[in-house]
N, C-alpha and C positions, 0 to 999 in steps of 0.2 A: 504494500500500500504506500502511496505517496505520503510525504509529511503533510501536516495540516497547512503549512505555508505554501507548499506546492499545489495542494488542492485548491486553495483560495485563488492562486494565480491562474491555474488552468480553467477553473469555472468562470472566473472574471473574463478571461479572453474568449471563452466559448460563448458567453452571453453576448459579447460585442459581435462575434461572428454570426450568431443566430439573428441578431437584430439588424445586421447590415449586409448580409450576403445571401445570394441565391446559390443553391447547390448546382453542380454542373448538369444534372439530369433535368432540373427545372429550366435552366437556360436553354437547353436543347428543346424542351417542350415549347418554350416561347418562340424559338426560331422556326420550329415546324408550323406553329400557328401563323406566324408572319408569312411563311411561304404559301400557305393554303388559303389565307383570308382574301376574299374578293371585294369586300366592302372597304373602300379607301379610308373612311373615317375610323372604322374599327381597327384596320391595319395600322393606322397612325398611332392609335392608343396603345396597341400591343408593342409597337416599336418603342414608344416613349417609355412605357413601363420597364422594358429591358434596358434602355439607356439609363434610366434612373437607378436601376439595380447595379449596373456597372459603375456608375459614379459613386453610389453609396459604398460599394466594396472598396474602391480605390481610396476613399476618404475615411473608411470605417465609421460612417455616420448612419443614423437610422434610415431604414428603407421608407418609413412613413412617420408622419407627425404623431400618430398613435403608435408609440414605440412598443406597447404591449405589456401584458402581465406574464411573468415567468411561470412556466409549467414544466415540471421535472418528472422524467421517468428514469428510475434507477434500476438497472439490471445487476443482479448479484449472483455470482457463481456458487455452486454447491459447497465448495471448500474455502470460501472467502467470508470473512467477518467484517462488518462495517460498524464502527463504534459511534456512540453519540457525539463524540468530539469531531469525527469526520463529517457527520451531518451538520454540525455547527459550522465547520469550515466551508461546506457547500453553501450554506446560507450566507456566510460572510463573503464568499466569492460572488454570489448573486448581487449583494449590496454594492460591492466594488465595481462590478460590471455595469450595473445600472448608472452609477456615477460616471463611468468612463465612456459609455456609449454616446451621449447620455440618454437615459430614459426620460420620458416626459414626466414631470412631477404631477402625479394625479392620485396619490394616496390621500385618503380622507382621514382626518384625525378625530378624536373624541370618543364618547361612549357608544354603545351599540345603537341607541336611537340617533345620536348625532351623526354616526357614519351612514345610517340608512337615509336620513333626510339631508345630509351634506351640510348641516349647520356647524359641524366642528371645524370646517375650513380645510384647505389643501395643505398637505405637508410639502414645504418648499424643497425638500431633499428628494432627489430622484430615487434614492434607496428606500424611501418611505413606501414604495410600491411593493407590498408583501407578495412573495410567491404563493401560488396555489398549493394545497397539500400535495406532498410527494406521492407519486405512484411507484410502488416497488414490486418488482416481479423477479422470479428466479430464472436463471438461464443455464444452459448446459456447460458453457465454457467457464473456466476458473478466472473470471474477470469481475471488475466493477465498472460498468459502462453507464455513462450518464448522457441522457438526451435532454436538451433544454430547448423549449419552444416559447415563443413570445406570441401570446394570444391578444388580438385586438378586439375592440368593442363592437364593431359593426357585425361581424359574424355571430357574436353572442346574441345580439338583438334579433337576428334573422334565423338563428338555429332553432332546433326543435327536439325535445325529448318527450316521447309519448308512446302510448300503446297502440299496437295494430292488431286487429282481429284477423288472424291468418287464414281462417276457414280451410285449413289443411292444404294451403296452396302457397308455394313460394312466389308465384306470380302476383298474388294479392298483396303480399308484403312489399315486393319490389315496385309494383305500380304505385303504392302509397308513397314510398320513398321518392320515386320520380316526381310525383305531384308536389310533394313538399319542396323538393329541390328546385323545380321550375319556379315556384312562387318565391322561394328565398333568393335565388339568383336574380330574378327580375327586380326584386325590391332592394337588394344589397347595394347595387350601383358599382361597387369596386370589383368589377369582373374584367377578365376571365377568372373564374374561381377554381379552387380545388375542393371537391366535396369529400368530407370525412364522415364515415358512417360506422356506427357500432351497433350491434344487435345483441342484447343480453336478456337476463331474467329480471332485472331490476333497473331502476333509473340510474343508480350508481354504476352498476356493471355495464350498462349500455354506454354511459359516458366514458368509462374506463376503456372499453373496447374502441371507442372513437379515437381517444388519445393514442392508444397503442397502434391503431391503423396509421396514424400520422408518422409514428416512429418507424414503421415497417414499410410504408408505401414507397413506390418508386414510379417516376414518370416513364421509365423505360419499358415497363411491363404492366399490363392490366389483365386481371382475371376476366373470365367470361361475364361474371356478375358485375364487376366494376365497369367493364366496357358497356354493358347494357345500360347502366345508369348514365354514364358519360354521353353516349350517343343519343339517348332519348332527350336529355336536357339540351344538347347542342342542336337537335332538330327543332327546338322551340324558337329558334331565331332571335334569341335575346341579345347576344353579342357583347363585345367589350363595352363597358359603361352603359349597356342597354341600347347601343346604337344599331343593333341588329348585326348579323354576321354569322360565320360558321363556328366561331369558338366562343361559347359561353362558359365552358368548363374545360380545363386542361386535362384533368384526370379525376378519377374517383378512387379514394383509398377506403377499403371496406374490411372490417374484421367482425366475424361471427363468433360469439362466445358460446359457452354451454347453454343449453335450453332446457326448459322444464315441460312436463305434460300439462299443458294449459291452452286455453283458447287465444291467448295473446302473446305477442312478441314485443318487447320494449326496444324501441329504436331511438338512437341519438344521431342527429344529422347536423353537421356544422358546415355552412358554406364558406370555407376559408377564402378570404379576399385575395386580390391579385398578388399581394406580397406574401401571403401565407402558403404553406407552413414556413415560418421563420424558425429554422431548426439548426442546431449544431450538436455533434456527438463527440464525446471524448472518453477515453479510458482512464480511470483513476487507479486501476490496478490491473496488470497483466504481466506476462513474462518479461516484457521489455521495460515495464514501469515499476517493477518490484524493488 
């Protein structure tokens, strides 16, 4: 395991990377969209988003004014232990990364009621933006791998977590997801989107599956179910920024969790904006970092 000081530095740098950089597979997806788009206004939007991303990466500056809320997925190998001190170091790394990026100061201060109604005022410190609860899962490798994602507010407004009566039909579930997605993408504005979908037994599990889908998804490969959703939403002719066109969605990342004998499936759908997923992945322990 790295020392706590090394963890802080690596996590801090990873947060800046997540908030300022498109991964290579995402850049390739944008280039493919540019090549196939026939609507000149939509094509200009997609080209401009990619140029913005390239400038943000050069300058290590935020991809968007809504720099996002940190969400962490921690993968832990069978023979690896993570201490409370290491978790504290991860949190400190997040704080330092938010200051370095810098993140937009949007943490609300005060009591529970004051945070709900925003009467407690804004925390002027970028590090006042608390990360969401960590999601921890076991992996087969003897590693500690950290995925950090920055979630913006727009997708949270247009996302949906709800039950679907499956009627013993996969088509019923996926048709519902497609309708949710069409509505969300048309209302979000910041498209082309990446759709993240989780299907589970509870609202918590469905949301966890959605987050895991973002850590595992790649623009280079779409499963048959993922492609079905992507193609259906793209056929709706929403387009970049709602200007119509061939590319409303770059890809869909889907994860199906365990299911129960029940008449419903709980589905979580997040229409990630044109800058999401803003993600970086680092190893805090492996054979090279031990």
